[in-house]
KOLROZA-390508 format. One record per residue: x, y, z of N, C-alpha, C, O, CB in turn. Coordinates in pm, 1 decimal, always signed. Each point is the difference from the previous one (the first is absolute). Glycine has a CB too. Example, Ala and Ser with C-alpha at 12.3 -4.5 7.8 and 13.67 -1.06 7.14 Angstrom:
% KOLROZA-390508
VOMAR,+1319.0,-569.0,+780.0,-89.0,+119.0,+0.0,+90.0,+120.0,+0.0,+103.6,-1.9,+66.5,-292.8,-115.4,+58.1
VOMAR,+154.2,+222.3,-196.6,+82.0,+119.0,+6.0,-77.0,+109.0,+73.0,+50.9,+110.8,+16.9,+67.5,-173.6,-231.4
END
This chain:
% KOLROZA-390508
VOMAR,-2173.0,+3301.1,+11116.0,+68.5,+54.8,-116.1,-29.6,+148.5,-16.1,+90.9,+77.2,-30.8,-101.7,-301.2,-78.9
VOMAR,-115.9,+266.6,+129.9,-36.6,+140.2,-10.7,+73.2,+83.5,+104.5,+31.5,+116.6,-23.8,-255.7,-183.2,-65.8
VOMAR,+251.1,+6.1,+205.9,+69.0,+72.5,+106.4,+142.7,+35.9,-41.0,+52.5,+102.2,+44.3,-193.7,-221.3,+125.0
VOMAR,+202.5,+39.9,-249.8,+137.7,+25.6,-44.3,+0.7,+92.8,-120.9,+89.2,+83.7,-14.3,-18.1,-309.1,+100.9
VOMAR,-169.6,+210.6,-172.2,-4.3,+75.9,-123.5,-17.4,+150.1,+24.1,+67.6,+80.0,-64.6,-161.9,-281.3,-46.7
VOMAR,+7.1,+240.6,+201.0,-26.1,+141.4,+24.8,+123.5,+70.1,+57.6,+37.6,+104.8,-52.5,-280.0,-159.0,+90.2
VOMAR,+307.9,+2.1,+67.8,+120.8,+66.8,+50.2,+111.6,+2.2,-104.3,+77.6,+95.4,-5.9,-139.6,-166.9,+237.1
VOMAR,+70.4,-31.9,-312.4,+102.8,-2.6,-105.2,-25.7,+109.9,-101.7,+93.5,+66.2,-45.1,-64.5,-313.7,+76.5
VOMAR,-154.6,+267.3,-67.5,-34.6,+104.5,-96.4,+30.4,+137.5,+57.2,+50.1,+86.8,-71.4,-228.6,-233.8,-25.2
VOMAR,+148.9,+168.3,+224.4,+27.7,+127.7,+65.4,+150.8,+22.8,+6.0,+46.0,+110.6,-28.1,-258.2,-129.7,+164.6
VOMAR,+288.5,-81.0,-101.4,+145.7,+9.8,+6.2,+57.8,+30.9,-138.4,+90.4,+82.5,-13.4,-87.7,-244.1,+207.2
VOMAR,-55.2,+95.2,-295.0,+45.6,+24.5,-135.9,-29.1,+144.6,-42.0,+85.1,+65.4,-60.3,-122.7,-308.4,+5.2
VOMAR,-81.5,+292.2,+86.6,-37.2,+137.9,-34.6,+92.0,+99.5,+70.4,+45.4,+96.6,-61.3,-284.9,-168.2,+28.8
VOMAR,+267.3,+48.6,+160.7,+90.3,+88.6,+74.0,+140.9,-2.7,-60.0,+65.6,+103.6,-11.0,-201.4,-141.4,+219.8
VOMAR,+180.0,-78.4,-246.4,+131.1,-13.3,-62.4,+5.7,+78.6,-130.7,+97.4,+71.0,-25.3,-70.5,-297.5,+130.7
VOMAR,-129.0,+214.7,-187.4,-2.9,+71.0,-127.8,-2.5,+150.6,+20.7,+65.3,+74.0,-73.6,-183.8,-267.9,-29.5
VOMAR,+44.4,+239.2,+201.5,-6.1,+143.5,+29.3,+135.8,+50.1,+49.2,+45.7,+106.3,-42.0,-290.9,-126.9,+98.2
VOMAR,+308.4,-53.7,+30.9,+129.4,+44.2,+54.0,+108.1,-0.7,-107.7,+88.5,+85.5,+2.4,-154.0,-174.5,+222.6
VOMAR,+60.9,-3.9,-318.0,+98.7,-5.9,-108.5,-11.7,+123.8,-88.7,+100.0,+47.7,-53.7,-107.2,-300.1,+57.9
VOMAR,-113.7,+304.0,-19.5,-17.8,+117.1,-86.3,+65.9,+124.9,+57.3,+22.3,+96.5,-73.1,-235.8,-195.3,-6.4
VOMAR,+245.3,+98.8,+209.9,+63.5,+115.0,+62.3,+152.2,-9.2,+2.3,+66.6,+95.5,+40.0,-270.0,-70.5,+97.3
VOMAR,+258.4,-136.1,-178.7,+144.7,-15.6,-4.0,+52.4,+85.9,-113.6,-50.7,-6.7,-111.9,+39.7,-229.0,+207.4
VOMAR,+112.5,+316.6,-67.2,+52.7,+88.3,-104.2,+78.1,-80.3,-102.3,+75.1,-91.7,+33.1,-64.0,+281.6,+130.1
VOMAR,-31.0,-153.1,-285.6,+68.7,-66.2,-110.1,+123.8,+82.3,-34.1,-2.7,+122.5,+11.6,-214.9,-221.2,-102.2
VOMAR,+326.1,+33.3,+48.5,+118.8,+76.3,-36.8,-30.0,+90.0,-119.3,-72.5,-38.1,-91.9,+219.8,-146.3,+179.1
VOMAR,-90.0,+305.0,-84.0,-22.1,+93.2,-108.5,+83.9,-38.1,-120.3,+112.8,-47.7,+13.0,-165.2,+228.1,+151.5
VOMAR,-4.3,-158.8,-280.2,+74.3,-26.4,-123.2,+108.6,+104.8,-14.8,-19.0,+116.6,+34.8,-183.8,-221.3,-144.2
VOMAR,+315.1,+62.8,+58.3,+108.6,+92.8,-23.8,-32.0,+75.2,-127.4,-33.2,-59.7,-102.4,+202.6,-88.5,+220.2
VOMAR,-159.3,+277.7,-110.5,-33.6,+81.3,-114.5,+126.6,+44.4,-70.7,+97.2,+40.7,+63.6,-307.4,+35.5,+48.9
VOMAR,+207.9,-84.5,-242.7,+112.5,+44.1,-80.0,-19.2,+148.0,-28.5,-105.5,+40.6,-48.6,+137.3,-271.2,-54.9
VOMAR,+68.7,+311.1,+133.0,-6.2,+141.5,-30.9,+28.3,+17.1,-148.1,+97.7,-52.9,-53.0,-25.8,+117.3,+287.5
VOMAR,-157.9,+9.4,-299.2,+10.8,+15.1,-143.9,+22.1,+145.9,-34.9,-68.2,+88.1,+52.4,-79.0,-288.2,-87.7
VOMAR,+241.1,+225.2,-52.1,+23.8,+133.9,-49.7,-96.8,+28.2,-113.1,-16.9,-82.6,-89.7,+259.7,+71.6,+156.2
VOMAR,-306.0,+126.1,-62.9,-91.1,+35.9,-108.2,+65.5,+101.1,-94.2,-65.6,+51.3,-90.7,-131.2,-95.4,+241.7
VOMAR,+322.4,+72.5,-130.9,+72.0,+92.4,-85.5,+22.6,-62.9,-136.8,+1.8,-122.3,-13.7,+109.1,+225.5,+214.4
VOMAR,-93.7,-18.7,-301.4,+24.7,-45.0,-136.5,+125.7,-85.9,-6.4,+3.4,-97.5,-75.1,-116.3,+303.2,-13.0
VOMAR,+216.5,-171.7,+165.4,+127.2,-70.0,-7.8,+5.2,-128.2,+82.3,+88.7,-82.7,-21.5,+14.9,+301.6,-16.9
VOMAR,-194.6,-237.1,+130.3,+4.3,-116.2,+87.3,-84.2,-115.2,-52.3,-92.9,+18.7,-78.6,+131.1,+134.2,+268.8
VOMAR,-3.5,-271.3,-144.9,-79.2,-118.0,-34.8,-136.2,+12.0,+65.9,-10.6,+30.6,+118.8,+218.3,-174.2,-141.0
VOMAR,-310.7,+119.4,-55.9,-135.3,-0.4,+56.0,-49.0,-144.3,+4.6,+24.3,-78.9,-91.4,-72.7,+313.3,+2.6
VOMAR,-20.5,-266.4,+196.3,-49.9,-135.9,+17.9,-151.9,+6.6,+10.8,-53.4,+44.1,+101.8,+268.3,-118.7,+14.1
VOMAR,-284.8,+30.7,-221.1,-146.7,+0.0,+4.9,-50.9,-91.0,+112.1,+71.0,-89.1,+46.7,-78.6,+134.9,-294.5
VOMAR,-113.9,-21.8,+288.8,-57.8,-74.2,+112.7,+0.6,-150.5,-22.1,+31.0,-75.1,+92.5,-173.1,+272.0,-45.5
VOMAR,+108.4,-243.2,-167.7,-3.5,-144.4,-23.8,+139.6,-61.3,+13.5,+13.7,-112.6,+47.9,-210.8,+144.1,-201.1
VOMAR,+299.2,+40.8,+112.0,+137.9,-48.2,+11.5,+44.4,+6.0,+145.5,+67.4,-90.6,+49.0,-16.2,+167.9,-283.8
VOMAR,-89.0,+28.7,+302.5,+35.0,+13.6,+141.3,-57.6,-115.9,+81.6,+65.9,-50.3,+91.0,-59.2,+300.6,-117.4
VOMAR,-126.7,-292.1,-5.0,-62.3,-111.8,+71.9,+78.7,-129.3,-21.4,+17.5,-78.6,+93.1,-242.2,+189.0,-117.4
VOMAR,+271.7,-131.9,-97.8,+80.9,-119.9,-28.9,+131.4,+7.0,+77.4,+41.5,-98.0,+61.7,-145.1,+77.8,-292.3
VOMAR,+167.8,+135.0,+227.0,+128.1,+17.5,+69.5,-16.7,-24.0,+150.0,+80.5,-69.9,+61.6,-7.0,+235.6,-237.1
VOMAR,-177.4,-108.0,+233.1,-24.0,-17.6,+143.6,-24.5,-146.0,+35.0,+48.4,-48.7,+102.1,-142.8,+279.2,-92.4
VOMAR,+19.3,-300.3,-94.2,-35.1,-139.4,+28.8,+113.0,-97.8,-27.9,+15.0,-99.2,+71.4,-248.0,+157.4,-123.9
VOMAR,+312.7,-31.6,-50.2,+95.7,-101.0,-45.7,+146.7,+38.2,+18.5,+86.0,-88.0,-3.3,-256.9,+21.2,-158.7
VOMAR,+202.1,+193.9,+181.3,+140.8,+43.4,+0.6,+47.5,+58.9,+132.4,+115.8,-16.4,+38.5,-142.3,+58.8,-278.5
VOMAR,-63.5,+25.8,+308.7,+41.9,+77.9,+117.2,+50.1,-83.6,+117.8,+77.3,+50.0,+81.7,-241.3,+117.6,-153.4
VOMAR,+122.5,-291.9,+82.0,+47.3,-80.6,+113.1,+151.8,-12.2,+1.1,+61.3,-6.2,+106.5,-275.7,-120.5,-112.0
VOMAR,+274.3,+123.3,-111.6,+146.2,-15.0,-8.4,+70.8,+131.2,-31.6,+116.2,+17.6,+36.7,-151.4,-251.6,-110.7
VOMAR,-32.7,+325.5,+7.0,+64.0,+122.9,-47.5,-50.7,+121.8,+77.4,-58.5,+91.9,-57.3,+83.8,-195.0,-170.6
VOMAR,-1.8,+101.8,+358.1,-34.8,+112.5,+87.1,+112.8,+17.6,+100.8,+79.8,-91.8,+19.1,-330.5,+50.8,-47.4
VOMAR,+259.2,+156.6,+93.0,+113.5,+27.5,+89.6,+17.9,-100.0,+114.3,+113.2,-26.0,+40.8,-147.0,+262.0,-97.0
VOMAR,-72.9,-291.6,+107.8,+12.1,-91.6,+113.8,-17.0,-146.8,-40.1,-32.8,-84.1,+83.6,-52.9,+266.7,+62.3
VOMAR,+108.2,-212.9,-274.3,-11.2,-138.1,-47.2,+108.8,-86.5,+62.7,+110.7,+47.2,+26.1,-210.3,+33.5,-242.7
VOMAR,+67.5,-206.3,+240.4,+96.9,-92.8,+60.2,+107.2,-41.5,-100.6,+113.9,-27.0,+38.2,-293.0,-56.2,+116.5
VOMAR,+143.5,+78.1,-281.9,+92.8,-42.4,-103.5,+91.3,+116.7,-36.9,-40.7,+91.6,-71.5,-126.7,-260.5,-16.1
VOMAR,+289.3,+164.8,+136.3,+93.2,+110.6,-19.3,+31.8,+23.6,-147.7,+6.9,+114.5,-44.8,+89.7,-164.7,+269.2
VOMAR,-77.4,-57.5,-299.5,+34.3,+11.8,-142.2,-111.3,+73.4,-75.9,+27.3,+92.1,-76.9,+108.2,-305.9,+90.5
VOMAR,-259.7,+173.1,+8.3,-113.4,+63.4,-67.3,-16.7,+144.3,+46.5,-30.7,+88.3,-80.0,-81.8,-311.8,+59.3
VOMAR,+132.5,+246.8,+147.8,-12.6,+134.0,+57.1,+103.7,+93.9,-61.5,-30.5,+115.6,-29.5,-57.0,-214.2,+244.5
VOMAR,+210.0,+48.9,-234.5,+105.5,+82.8,-57.4,-19.0,+20.5,-150.6,+37.3,+104.5,-53.2,+117.6,-187.9,+230.7
VOMAR,-211.7,-13.9,-245.0,-18.5,+6.3,-144.9,-102.7,+106.7,-38.5,+22.2,+77.3,-93.2,+36.9,-320.6,+78.0
VOMAR,-171.5,+247.0,+87.1,-107.0,+94.1,-32.9,-87.3,+24.1,+122.0,-41.0,-93.3,+69.1,+43.1,+16.8,-308.5
VOMAR,-29.3,+203.1,+264.1,-99.9,+38.4,+99.4,-100.7,+88.4,-72.7,+33.2,+110.3,-43.7,+132.7,-124.0,+241.1
VOMAR,-286.5,-34.4,-209.8,-102.0,+72.1,-76.1,-23.9,+139.2,+54.7,-37.5,+89.9,-75.3,-68.3,-306.5,+20.5
VOMAR,+126.4,+236.4,+182.7,-23.2,+131.7,+59.2,+97.5,+104.4,-53.2,-27.2,+119.7,+9.1,-59.4,-232.1,+195.4
VOMAR,+200.0,+69.0,-260.1,+100.4,+93.1,-50.8,-17.6,+31.1,-148.8,+70.3,+86.0,-53.1,+85.3,-173.3,+225.6
VOMAR,-245.8,+20.6,-239.1,-17.1,+16.0,-144.1,-34.0,+144.4,-36.6,+52.4,+52.7,-98.1,-127.6,-291.0,+83.9
VOMAR,-10.3,+301.5,+90.6,-42.3,+136.8,-31.0,+115.6,+99.7,+6.3,-7.5,+106.8,-60.7,-217.7,-163.4,+150.2
VOMAR,+331.4,+23.4,-17.2,+113.3,+91.7,+17.3,+115.2,-28.2,-96.5,+103.6,+66.2,+5.8,-168.1,-45.9,+232.7
VOMAR,+46.6,-118.2,-326.6,+106.7,-37.1,-92.9,+19.6,+107.7,-105.9,-95.5,+63.1,-45.3,+44.8,-305.5,+84.5
VOMAR,+178.1,+262.2,-78.2,+26.5,+89.1,-112.6,-28.4,-76.5,-129.2,-30.9,-119.1,+3.0,+207.1,+249.0,+129.3
VOMAR,-165.6,-60.6,-245.3,-37.2,-59.9,-128.0,+86.4,-122.1,-34.4,-50.5,-98.0,-54.9,-24.6,+324.0,-21.5
VOMAR,+203.4,-220.7,+108.0,+89.2,-113.5,-26.6,-39.6,-121.5,+84.0,-2.0,-112.5,-50.0,+188.1,+272.6,-5.3
VOMAR,-217.3,-137.4,+181.3,-43.1,-109.1,+87.9,-134.2,-57.1,-46.6,-22.5,-120.9,+5.6,+145.9,+227.3,+187.1
VOMAR,-212.1,-17.5,-238.7,-129.1,-45.4,-51.7,+18.8,-90.2,-121.6,-62.6,-105.5,-10.7,-44.9,+315.9,+95.9
VOMAR,+194.6,-167.8,-176.7,+25.0,-78.4,-121.7,+55.6,-137.4,+36.1,-38.0,-100.6,-59.9,+80.4,+312.5,-70.3
VOMAR,+47.8,-215.9,+228.3,+57.4,-127.4,+44.2,-108.5,-88.8,+61.1,-6.6,-119.4,-29.3,+228.9,+232.1,+70.6
VOMAR,-307.4,-54.1,+43.6,-108.8,-75.8,+62.4,-93.8,-57.1,-106.1,-35.7,-117.7,+5.2,+50.8,+263.9,+198.9
VOMAR,-54.3,-64.2,-298.8,-93.2,-44.1,-103.9,+60.4,-114.8,-80.8,-68.0,-98.4,-29.2,-29.1,+330.6,+16.8
VOMAR,+225.3,-219.2,-23.6,+67.3,-107.2,-75.5,+4.3,-128.9,+81.3,-22.3,-108.7,-53.3,+161.4,+280.2,-67.0
VOMAR,-110.6,-158.8,+248.1,+5.8,-116.9,+87.2,-138.1,-63.2,+17.7,-13.2,-122.4,+1.3,+209.3,+224.1,+117.2
VOMAR,-299.0,-17.4,-104.8,-136.3,-52.0,+13.2,-40.7,-77.2,-124.8,-59.6,-107.2,+9.8,+1.2,+298.8,+140.9
VOMAR,+90.5,-137.1,-268.4,-28.6,-71.8,-124.2,+62.4,-138.7,+3.6,-65.8,-99.8,-29.2,+55.3,+317.2,-96.0
VOMAR,+136.9,-222.2,+161.0,+72.6,-127.4,+0.0,-62.4,-101.3,+95.5,-28.0,-113.3,-39.1,+236.2,+237.5,-18.8
VOMAR,-229.7,-83.9,+182.3,-50.0,-96.9,+98.2,-143.3,-43.0,-30.6,-37.9,-113.8,+27.8,+188.3,+216.0,+143.5
VOMAR,-230.1,-11.8,-228.3,-137.9,-35.8,-33.8,-5.3,-91.9,-121.4,-72.2,-99.7,+0.6,-5.1,+317.6,+94.6
VOMAR,+153.4,-184.9,-199.4,-1.6,-82.1,-121.2,+58.2,-138.9,+24.0,-44.5,-97.6,-60.5,+63.4,+306.0,-74.5
VOMAR,+80.4,-217.3,+222.8,+63.6,-128.9,+27.5,-64.3,-74.0,+116.5,+40.8,-111.5,+32.7,+170.1,+205.8,-121.0
VOMAR,-310.9,-33.3,+151.2,-70.4,-64.7,+110.9,+85.2,-18.5,+124.3,-20.4,-94.9,+75.7,-116.1,-19.5,-243.9
VOMAR,+231.8,+204.4,+190.0,+91.4,-11.5,+114.4,-59.5,+49.0,+131.7,+50.1,-33.5,+107.3,+134.9,+61.2,-267.3
VOMAR,-290.8,+50.7,+152.0,-58.5,+54.1,+122.1,-145.3,-40.2,+8.1,-71.0,+0.5,-100.6,+230.6,+192.7,+98.0
VOMAR,-203.3,-227.2,+119.4,+82.3,-32.2,+115.5,+79.3,-128.7,-24.5,-39.5,-83.6,-81.2,-127.1,+198.4,+231.3
VOMAR,+277.7,-129.6,-79.7,+82.7,-119.6,-18.1,-77.6,-128.4,+32.1,-92.9,+0.0,+80.7,+295.3,+137.2,-24.4
VOMAR,-162.0,-245.3,-121.2,-68.7,-129.2,+18.3,-4.0,-40.4,+146.8,-100.8,-53.0,+46.9,+174.2,-16.4,-275.8
VOMAR,+33.9,+93.7,+300.8,+5.2,-36.8,+141.9,-105.2,+75.5,+81.5,-61.2,-56.0,+91.0,+306.1,+8.2,-115.7
VOMAR,-265.0,+174.6,-8.7,-102.0,+79.0,+69.0,-139.1,-54.2,-31.3,-84.7,-10.5,+88.7,+233.6,+213.4,-97.6
VOMAR,-171.7,-236.9,-117.0,-130.4,-53.0,-41.0,-27.1,-135.1,+65.9,-114.2,-30.5,+34.6,+134.5,+151.9,-253.8
VOMAR,+84.6,-202.5,+236.7,-16.7,-128.5,+68.4,-48.7,+21.2,+142.9,-87.7,-71.9,+47.8,+268.7,-28.3,-190.5
VOMAR,-123.4,+199.4,+210.5,-38.8,+28.0,+138.6,-132.5,+74.9,+8.6,-77.9,-21.1,+93.0,+319.1,+26.7,-32.3
VOMAR,-266.5,+81.8,-157.6,-120.8,+82.8,-0.8,-62.8,-4.0,-139.6,+21.2,+92.3,-78.6,+74.2,+58.7,+260.2
VOMAR,-170.9,-253.9,-213.6,-56.8,-13.4,-134.8,-82.9,+120.8,-43.6,-9.0,+28.7,-119.4,+6.2,-273.1,+156.5
VOMAR,-57.6,+315.3,+58.0,-82.2,+115.7,-34.8,+83.9,+117.0,-52.9,-54.8,+95.6,-55.0,-109.1,-167.8,+229.3
VOMAR,+295.3,+64.8,-158.1,+86.7,+108.0,-49.0,+27.8,-11.2,-149.8,+53.5,+93.7,-59.2,+50.3,-82.9,+285.3
VOMAR,-138.6,-122.4,-288.1,+24.3,-19.2,-143.4,-85.1,+97.6,-80.2,-119.1,+16.8,+25.9,+173.4,-260.6,+11.9
VOMAR,+9.1,+307.9,-135.7,-72.4,+90.3,-88.2,-88.4,-80.6,-94.3,+43.7,-100.6,-56.0,+142.5,+270.5,+70.5
VOMAR,-309.7,-126.1,-32.0,-87.0,-61.6,-98.6,+41.7,+51.1,-138.2,+74.7,+97.3,-10.6,-267.4,-117.1,+178.5
VOMAR,+144.2,-46.1,-273.3,+30.2,+46.4,-135.7,-51.6,+142.4,-21.2,+67.9,+82.0,-61.8,-78.1,-319.6,-21.6
VOMAR,-108.9,+266.9,+134.3,-56.9,+134.5,-14.7,+83.0,+104.1,+74.7,+20.4,+110.7,-49.8,-248.1,-212.4,+26.1
VOMAR,+275.6,+66.4,+142.7,+84.2,+93.3,+75.9,+131.3,+26.0,-73.2,+46.3,+113.9,-6.5,-149.6,-194.9,+221.0
VOMAR,+162.2,-22.8,-268.6,+124.9,+14.5,-75.0,-22.4,+88.2,-122.7,+81.4,+87.9,-28.4,-4.2,-314.5,+108.7
VOMAR,-186.0,+204.3,-152.8,-31.5,+81.9,-117.7,-20.5,+145.7,+38.2,+48.1,+89.8,-69.1,-152.5,-288.9,-39.8
VOMAR,+33.2,+223.0,+218.7,-24.7,+136.7,+45.1,+130.8,+69.2,+38.1,+22.3,+115.8,-35.4,-249.9,-184.7,+116.6
VOMAR,+313.8,-2.8,-9.1,+129.1,+57.4,+39.1,+85.6,+29.9,-122.8,+61.9,+106.1,-8.2,-72.4,-231.4,+225.8
VOMAR,+14.3,+32.9,-312.6,+78.0,+22.1,-122.6,-53.0,+119.2,-79.7,+78.6,+78.4,-53.1,-27.5,-323.5,+45.2
VOMAR,-181.5,+259.3,-0.6,-59.6,+113.5,-71.5,+38.1,+130.9,+69.0,+34.1,+97.7,-66.6,-226.9,-243.1,-9.7
VOMAR,+187.1,+147.5,+209.4,+37.5,+119.8,+75.7,+147.7,+32.6,-20.7,+35.6,+115.7,-22.3,-213.0,-167.5,+193.1
VOMAR,+262.9,-49.3,-163.4,+143.9,+20.7,-16.8,+28.3,+55.4,-140.1,+86.7,+85.8,-16.7,-37.1,-274.1,+179.9
VOMAR,-121.8,+139.8,-262.3,+18.0,+48.8,-137.0,-35.7,+149.0,-10.7,+71.4,+76.6,-64.7,-122.0,-308.1,-22.4
VOMAR,-58.2,+271.5,+149.7,-40.7,+141.3,+0.7,+107.4,+84.6,+68.1,+35.9,+106.9,-49.4,-280.1,-173.7,+53.4
VOMAR,+294.4,+19.6,+107.8,+103.1,+74.6,+72.5,+130.2,+7.8,-80.1,+68.6,+102.1,+2.8,-172.5,-174.7,+213.7
VOMAR,+137.2,-33.7,-286.6,+121.0,+1.5,-82.1,-11.4,+106.6,-109.3,+95.2,+74.0,-24.6,-58.8,-319.9,+71.1
VOMAR,-151.6,+253.8,-111.4,-21.8,+100.2,-103.8,+7.8,+141.5,+58.3,+56.1,+90.2,-62.2,-200.2,-253.9,-64.1
VOMAR,+88.2,+182.1,+244.8,+4.9,+131.1,+64.6,+143.0,+40.8,+28.7,+39.1,+114.1,-24.8,-263.3,-155.6,+125.2
VOMAR,+301.9,-51.7,-48.0,+140.1,+29.1,+35.5,+81.2,+32.3,-124.8,+83.9,+90.1,+1.6,-101.6,-242.1,+198.3
VOMAR,-7.4,+78.4,-308.2,+74.9,+21.9,-124.2,-54.0,+118.4,-80.2,+56.6,+37.6,-102.7,-6.4,-281.6,+97.2
VOMAR,-161.3,+302.8,+53.9,-54.7,+116.5,-66.6,-76.1,-29.6,-128.1,-6.2,+84.5,-89.3,+190.8,+38.4,+187.7
VOMAR,-241.7,-239.9,-108.0,-75.5,-37.7,-121.9,-147.3,+27.1,+16.6,-78.1,-25.4,-91.7,+246.6,-149.6,+41.2
END
């Protein structure tokens, strides 16, 4: 038994070491405008967006409908009218629990927004709405 255990432990150690050298995919970063007129995305909100939204709402997303509806990378380049439309739409989908869609959550349960994430997103959207309306 000891003869099998030692080579197994060595093999396991080598496997663990080699796995640590495998490159991990890079996270997609959302470009954020820091200008007064552009939408700003705080780090905590950006982390939620990257984890829960970017898989479907990025230029190379497989879901064409979601890709055409919103690409987070384009948010920083939106004019004020487009920003107002985005903010209104975000309010709606967050308050009604439409995003991510139920079908997406069924396939990827980890994509479901937690209550805290939803509250944080709604608070951010509210701040942005006030900024856009000049309040």
